[in-house]
C-alpha positions in Angstrom: 0.0 0.2 0.2 1.4 3.7 -0.9 0.2 5.8 1.6 0.2 5.3 5.2 -3.3 3.4 6.2 -5.3 5.9 8.4 -8.9 4.4 9.9 -11.3 5.7 11.9 -14.4 5.1 14.3 -16.9 8.3 14.0 -19.2 7.4 17.0 -21.9 10.5 17.4 -22.7 11.3 20.9 -26.2 11.0 20.9 -26.9 8.0 23.6 -24.6 5.0 25.8 -21.8 4.3 24.4 -22.9 1.0 21.6 -21.4 -2.7 21.1 -21.7 -2.0 17.7 -19.3 1.4 18.0 -16.9 -0.9 19.9 -17.2 -3.6 16.9 -16.4 -1.3 14.4 -13.9 0.7 15.7 -12.1 -2.8 16.8 -11.4 -3.8 12.8 -10.8 -0.1 12.5 -7.8 -0.6 15.5 -6.5 -4.2 14.0 -6.7 -3.3 10.5 -4.7 0.1 10.8 -1.8 -1.7 13.2 -1.5 -4.6 11.2 -0.4 -2.4 8.4 1.6 0.0 10.9 -0.8 3.1 10.0 -3.2 5.2 12.6 -6.6 4.5 13.5 -8.4 8.0 14.7 -11.5 8.8 16.7 -14.1 11.6 15.5 -16.9 12.7 17.3 -19.8 13.8 14.9 -21.9 15.7 16.6 -23.2 17.8 14.4 -26.6 16.9 15.2 -26.9 19.3 18.2 -30.8 18.4 19.0 -29.8 14.9 19.6 -25.8 15.8 21.1 -26.1 14.8 24.9 -23.7 16.3 26.6 -22.2 13.1 29.0 -22.4 11.0 25.8 -18.6 11.7 24.4 -17.0 11.4 27.4 -18.5 7.7 28.0 -17.8 6.7 24.4 -14.2 7.7 25.2 -14.3 5.6 28.5 -16.0 2.7 27.0 -13.1 2.0 24.2 -10.4 2.5 26.5 -11.9 0.3 29.1 -11.8 -2.3 26.0 -8.1 -1.1 25.0 -8.8 0.6 21.8 -6.7 3.5 22.0 -6.4 6.0 19.7 -3.5 7.5 17.6 -5.8 10.8 16.8 -8.8 12.5 18.5 -10.5 15.3 20.2 -8.7 14.2 23.9 -5.3 13.5 22.2 -5.5 15.7 19.6 -3.8 15.5 15.9 -2.7 17.6 12.6 -5.5 17.0 11.7 -7.8 18.4 13.6 -10.2 19.3 15.3 -11.7 16.3 15.7 -15.1 17.1 16.8 -17.5 17.8 13.6 -19.1 20.9 15.6 -15.8 22.9 15.6 -15.2 22.4 12.0 -18.4 24.2 10.5 -16.8 26.4 8.6 -14.6 23.9 7.0 -17.9 22.2 5.6 -19.6 25.7 4.3 -16.6 26.5 2.5 -16.5 23.1 0.9 -20.3 23.1 -0.4 -19.0 26.9 -1.7 -16.6 25.3 -3.7 -19.1 22.6 -5.1 -21.6 25.8 -6.2 -18.3 27.4 -7.8 -17.9 24.1 -9.8 -21.8 23.7 -10.8 -21.8 20.4 -9.1 -24.1 21.8 -6.3 -26.9 24.7 -5.8 -28.9 26.3 -3.5 -32.3 25.3 -3.0 -35.3 27.6 -1.7 -38.0 25.4 -1.0 -39.5 26.1 2.1 -40.6 23.1 4.7 -44.4 23.7 3.8 -43.5 23.2 0.0 -41.3 20.0 0.5 -43.9 18.4 2.8 -46.5 18.9 0.4 -44.4 17.3 -2.3 -43.7 14.4 -0.2 -47.9 13.9 -0.1 -48.6 14.7 -3.2 -46.0 11.9 -4.1 -47.0 9.4 -1.7 -50.6 9.8 -3.0 -49.8 9.6 -6.4 -47.4 6.0 -5.4 -44.4 7.2 -8.2 -41.0 8.2 -7.1 -40.6 9.6 -4.1 -37.6 12.6 -3.4 -37.1 15.6 -4.4 -38.4 17.0 -8.1 -35.4 19.5 -8.8 -37.5 22.3 -8.4 -34.3 24.6 -7.8 -31.7 22.6 -9.9 -31.8 25.3 -13.0 -32.0 28.2 -11.5 -29.4 30.7 -13.2 -26.7 31.1 -10.8 -26.6 34.9 -11.2 -30.8 34.8 -9.6 -29.7 32.1 -7.0 -26.7 34.3 -5.7 -29.3 37.7 -5.6 -31.7 35.6 -3.6 -29.2 34.3 -1.2 -27.7 38.1 -0.9 -30.8 39.5 0.0 -31.2 37.3 2.9 -33.9 34.3 1.5 -32.7 30.7 3.3 -31.7 28.0 1.6 -30.0 24.5 1.4 -27.3 23.4 -0.4 -27.9 19.7 -2.8 -25.6 17.6 -4.6 -26.6 17.4 -8.2 -26.5 13.9 -8.8 -26.9 12.4 -11.7 -31.1 11.4 -13.4 -30.2 8.2 -15.2 -27.2 5.8 -14.6 -25.5 3.4 -12.2 -23.5 3.8 -9.0 -21.1 1.6 -8.8 -18.9 0.9 -5.6 -16.2 -1.4 -5.2 -16.5 -3.2 -1.7 -13.4 -4.9 -0.5 -15.2 -7.5 1.0 -18.7 -7.7 -1.2 -16.8 -7.1 -4.7 -19.2 -4.4 -7.2 -22.3 -2.8 -5.7 -24.5 -1.1 -8.0 -27.6 0.7 -7.9 -29.4 3.1 -9.9 -29.5 6.5 -9.9 -33.0 7.1 -10.3 -33.3 5.5 -6.7 -31.1 8.3 -5.7 -32.1 11.7 -4.1 -30.4 15.6 -4.6 -29.3 15.0 -1.6 -29.1 18.5 1.3 -25.3 18.9 1.5 -25.6 22.3 4.1 -29.2 22.7 5.9 -30.6 26.2 6.2 -29.0 26.9 9.5 -25.1 26.4 8.1 -24.6 23.3 9.7 -23.9 19.6 7.3 -25.4 17.1 6.6 -24.0 13.7 7.6 -23.1 12.8 4.0 -21.4 16.5 3.0 -19.5 16.4 7.0 -18.3 12.6 6.5 -16.8 13.2 3.2 -15.0 15.7 3.5 -13.7 15.3 6.9 -12.8 11.4 6.0 -11.2 13.5 3.2 -8.9 16.0 4.9 -8.0 13.3 7.5 -6.5 11.5 5.2 -8.5 7.7 5.6 -7.8 5.4 3.3 -10.2 2.8 4.2 -13.7 3.4 5.5 -14.7 0.4 7.6 -18.0 0.8 8.2 -21.5 -1.0 8.9 -23.4 -2.5 5.8 -26.9 -0.1 7.0 -24.2 2.5 5.4 -24.2 0.8 1.7 -27.2 2.4 0.9 -25.8 6.1 1.5 -22.3 5.2 0.0 -23.6 6.1 -3.9 -24.0 9.5 -2.5 -20.5 9.6 -0.7 -19.0 8.4 -4.3 -21.0 10.9 -6.0 -19.4 13.6 -3.3 -15.4 12.5 -3.9 -16.4 13.1 -7.9 -17.5 16.6 -7.5 -14.6 17.5 -5.6 -12.2 15.9 -8.0 -10.9 13.5 -5.1 -9.9 9.6 -4.6 -12.2 7.6 -3.2 -11.0 5.5 -0.1 -10.9 1.8 0.0 -14.6 0.7 1.3 -15.4 -1.7 3.6 -18.7 -3.0 5.0 -19.0 -5.1 8.1 -21.5 -7.5 8.5 -24.2 -6.4 11.4 -24.3 -7.6 14.4 -27.8 -9.7 14.6 -29.6 -10.4 17.8 -30.5 -14.3 18.4 -34.3 -14.9 17.3 -35.7 -16.6 14.3 -35.4 -13.4 12.1 -32.1 -12.6 13.3 -32.9 -9.1 13.2 -30.2 -6.4 14.1 -29.6 -6.0 16.7 -31.4 -3.6 19.2 -31.3 -2.8 22.5 -35.5 -3.9 22.9 -34.0 -7.5 22.3 -30.4 -7.2 23.8 -28.6 -4.8 25.7 -26.0 -2.4 23.3 -24.5 -0.6 25.9 -21.3 -0.8 26.6 -21.8 0.5 29.9 -24.3 -2.8 30.6 -21.4 -5.1 30.0 -19.1 -3.4 32.2 -22.0 -3.5 35.2 -22.8 -6.9 34.3 -18.9 -8.1 34.8 -17.9 -9.2 31.1 -13.5 -8.7 31.3 -12.8 -6.0 28.5 -10.6 -8.7 27.5 -13.6 -11.3 27.4 -15.8 -8.8 25.1 -13.6 -7.6 23.0 -12.7 -11.3 22.1 -16.5 -11.5 21.3 -16.7 -8.9 19.3 -13.8 -9.8 16.9 -15.6 -13.2 17.1 -18.6 -11.6 15.4 -17.1 -11.3 11.8 -13.6 -12.9 12.0 -11.8 -16.3 12.2 -8.7 -16.7 13.2 -8.4 -20.2 12.2 -7.9 -23.8 13.6 -10.8 -23.2 15.4 -9.5 -21.0 17.9 -12.2 -18.9 19.8 -9.6 -17.3 22.8 -7.3 -14.7 21.7 -6.1 -11.5 22.6 -6.2 -8.4 20.3 -2.5 -8.1 19.8 -3.2 -12.2 18.5 -6.0 -11.2 15.9 -3.1 -8.0 14.8 -0.8 -10.4 13.7 -2.8 -12.8 11.3 -5.5 -10.1 10.6 -7.0 -10.3 6.6 -10.0 -9.3 5.6 -10.3 -12.5 3.9 -10.8 -14.4 7.1 -13.9 -11.8 7.5 -16.9 -13.7 7.1 -20.3 -12.1 5.4 -22.7 -13.9 7.5 -24.9 -12.3 10.2 -23.0 -12.6 12.6 -25.0 -13.3 16.3 -25.2 -11.4 19.3 -25.5 -14.6 21.7 -25.4 -13.8 25.3 -24.8 -17.4 26.3 -21.5 -17.5 24.2 -19.9 -14.3 26.0 -20.2 -15.5 29.1 -18.9 -18.9 28.5 -16.1 -16.9 26.7 -15.8 -14.4 29.8 -15.4 -17.4 32.0 -12.3 -18.6 30.2 -10.9 -15.4 30.7 -12.1 -15.2 34.9 -10.0 -18.2 35.2 -7.1 -17.5 33.7 -7.2 -14.8 36.4 -4.8 -14.9 39.6 -6.6 -14.3 42.6 -5.5 -10.9 43.2 -6.7 -9.3 39.8 -10.0 -11.5 40.2 -10.7 -10.0 43.7 -9.9 -6.6 41.9 -12.1 -6.7 39.5 -14.9 -7.5 41.8 -14.1 -5.0 44.4 -14.0 -2.5 41.8 -17.7 -2.9 40.4 -19.8 -2.9 43.0 -17.6 -3.8 46.1 -16.1 0.1 47.4 -16.4 2.3 49.7 -18.4 4.7 46.9 -20.9 2.4 46.2 -21.8 1.2 49.6 -21.8 4.9 50.7 -24.9 5.5 48.2 -26.7 2.4 49.6 -26.7 2.7 52.9 -28.6 5.9 53.5 -31.5 4.2 51.0 -31.7 0.9 53.5 -30.7 2.3 57.2 -33.8 2.9 58.6 -35.2 0.1 57.2 -32.3 -2.5 59.4 -32.5 -3.9 62.6 -29.0 -5.8 62.6 -25.9 -5.2 60.1 -27.0 -8.5 58.4 -29.9 -6.7 57.1 -27.9 -4.7 54.4 -27.0 -7.7 52.5 -30.5 -8.9 52.3 -32.0 -5.1 51.4 -29.6 -5.0 49.1 -29.7 -8.1 47.0 -31.1 -6.5 44.3 -28.6 -4.0 43.4 -26.0 -6.5 42.9 -27.6 -9.2 40.4 -28.2 -8.6 36.5 -31.3 -10.0 36.0 -34.0 -10.7 38.6 -36.4 -13.9 39.4 -39.9 -12.4 38.9 -41.7 -15.6 39.5 -44.3 -15.7 42.9 -46.6 -13.3 44.8 -44.3 -10.2 43.7 -43.9 -11.0 40.0 -47.8 -11.0 40.1 -47.5 -7.2 41.0 -46.2 -6.5 37.7 -50.1 -7.1 36.2 -52.3 -4.6 38.4 -55.6 -5.7 38.8 -58.2 -4.8 36.0 -55.3 -4.2 33.4 -54.4 -6.2 30.4 -50.8 -7.8 29.9 -50.3 -5.5 26.8 -51.6 -2.9 28.9 -48.4 -3.2 31.5 -46.6 -4.6 28.8 -46.5 -1.5 27.0 -45.9 0.6 30.3 -43.2 -1.1 31.3 -41.5 -1.1 27.9 -42.6 2.7 27.5 -40.8 3.3 30.9 -37.6 1.7 29.4 -37.6 3.9 26.5 -38.6 7.2 28.7 -35.3 6.2 30.9 -33.6 5.2 27.8 -34.5 9.4 26.5 -33.5 10.8 29.6 -30.6 13.1 29.0 -29.3 13.6 33.0 -30.0 10.7 35.0 -30.3 12.0 38.0 -33.9 11.5 40.9 -35.4 14.4 40.0 -35.9 13.3 36.3 -37.1 9.7 36.7 -39.3 10.7 38.9 -40.5 13.5 36.3 -40.4 10.7 33.8 -42.4 8.1 35.3 -45.2 10.4 36.5 -45.1 11.6 32.5 -46.2 8.4 31.8 -48.2 7.6 33.7 -50.3 10.6 32.3 -49.7 9.4 28.9 -50.7 5.8 29.2 -53.6 6.6 31.4 -52.5 4.6 34.2 -53.0 5.7 38.3 -49.3 6.7 40.0 -49.5 3.4 42.2 -50.3 1.6 38.3 -47.3 2.3 37.3 -45.1 3.0 40.0 -45.7 -0.9 41.6 -45.2 -2.7 38.9 -42.0 -0.5 38.0 -40.9 -1.5 41.7 -41.1 -5.1 41.1 -39.5 -4.8 37.9 -36.3 -3.3 39.2 -36.2 -4.9 42.8 -37.6 -8.1 42.0 -40.1 -7.2 45.4 -43.2 -4.8 46.1 -41.3 -3.8 49.5 -38.3 -2.1 48.4 -36.2 1.2 49.8 -37.2 4.3 47.8 -38.4 3.7 44.2 -36.9 6.4 42.2 -33.4 6.3 44.1 -33.1 3.0 44.1 -33.4 3.2 40.5 -30.7 6.3 40.7 -28.6 4.1 42.2 -28.9 0.7 39.9 -28.3 2.9 36.7 -29.8 3.4 33.5 -28.3 0.5 32.0 -29.6 -2.4 34.4 -33.0 -0.1 35.1 -33.1 -0.4 31.2 -32.7 -4.3 31.3 -34.7 -5.2 33.7 -37.6 -2.9 32.9 -37.5 -4.9 29.4 -37.3 -8.2 31.1 -40.5 -7.3 33.2 -42.3 -6.4 29.9 -41.7 -10.0 28.3 -42.5 -11.1 31.6 -45.6 -9.5 32.0 -46.5 -11.1 29.0 -47.0 -14.8 30.1 -48.6 -14.0 33.3 -52.6 -15.4 33.2 
């Protein structure tokens, strides 16, 4: 390879760090290190409406926990920075202007109302959906005059109206798509912020990314990116689209938090060792050879080749992960194992959080163990009298399953994890679902603690943490469906 290999992981800070991010980061890291290259971290935070203040730090913390360090990034710097897209706005605007000057893009003055009416008209006609090129042929002078007069506009890329887009994928070979299926995509929004497509391509070029290794869900967008490279006159990177992680259901659906925990923080709290999780993620797309399933990242780097990557949908099987984790735990020294156990929950900081919740309920010191047992479990059993309280009298299985799933979604959407926000979200949910407070709060209490009598609800949820609370709420929702 002529140029220095440079790869990147570019997560959006819109939620908890996802196992899919770690999976793609691993293959970018390993490929770069295999070829003596650089691995970059870029934060794609142009969607300011969804960006969360705590998400960027959580992403970096989780990737470092897994041992996937980067050579350049927002925290360590580097020669191609800034590495946060929100700090590169002027760069994108300048490149959008370049495309206007080259005649490869145009200003679109269509209002949101016109575009909404167009979509509805196209939907009713059951014909081609997409932009109708209304502003594509506006003369450049008129376009510039209207913009100078302050008329709001977006900038769209001119896509060919006929022919076929062809993309060479290292894993998949030639991938073709008709231009008739593609829209004149918006590159720069009316507020001056770039869309994902413009920012992604400009950054990859300026940061000299040689190989774009990402999930296969981006294949439909790649023709737009190929076209952007052509419009700028740039050499495109090598495209490599990895198979998606799949749920272990009969349809092998794309992994989702409604069927599997996807937060990296959850697996850390569930007692999974970072070495085991990285090894497991490697097995999702890679065959080491000789039926070898337990190996380190360093060993993977030594033998890595994309010819060893399978396109079959890798199944995210928690039983397999726990089996592999057991192998790693048995290899640990007693000292290291004790350190790992103490670091998660048997530490003074966590004890100090729990003590105020149970102190007034204790009659002797041993009560602490019984009162706080559910704070240390990952999964709970709901069988028995307490579990029956998940289904209040007069409510159907569907009503309560929907309510518990709604509670999980409300926890997921919460930006700041606090007692006050948890209470407010649950009260709002009760009103939305038409439930009395006790009809929601008792099932939630049982879902998160496994019992009808527990320490204060909202304080317990805050101490448990978002990941385990969501996991338990979704498990309880599934259990409710089995109740008579």
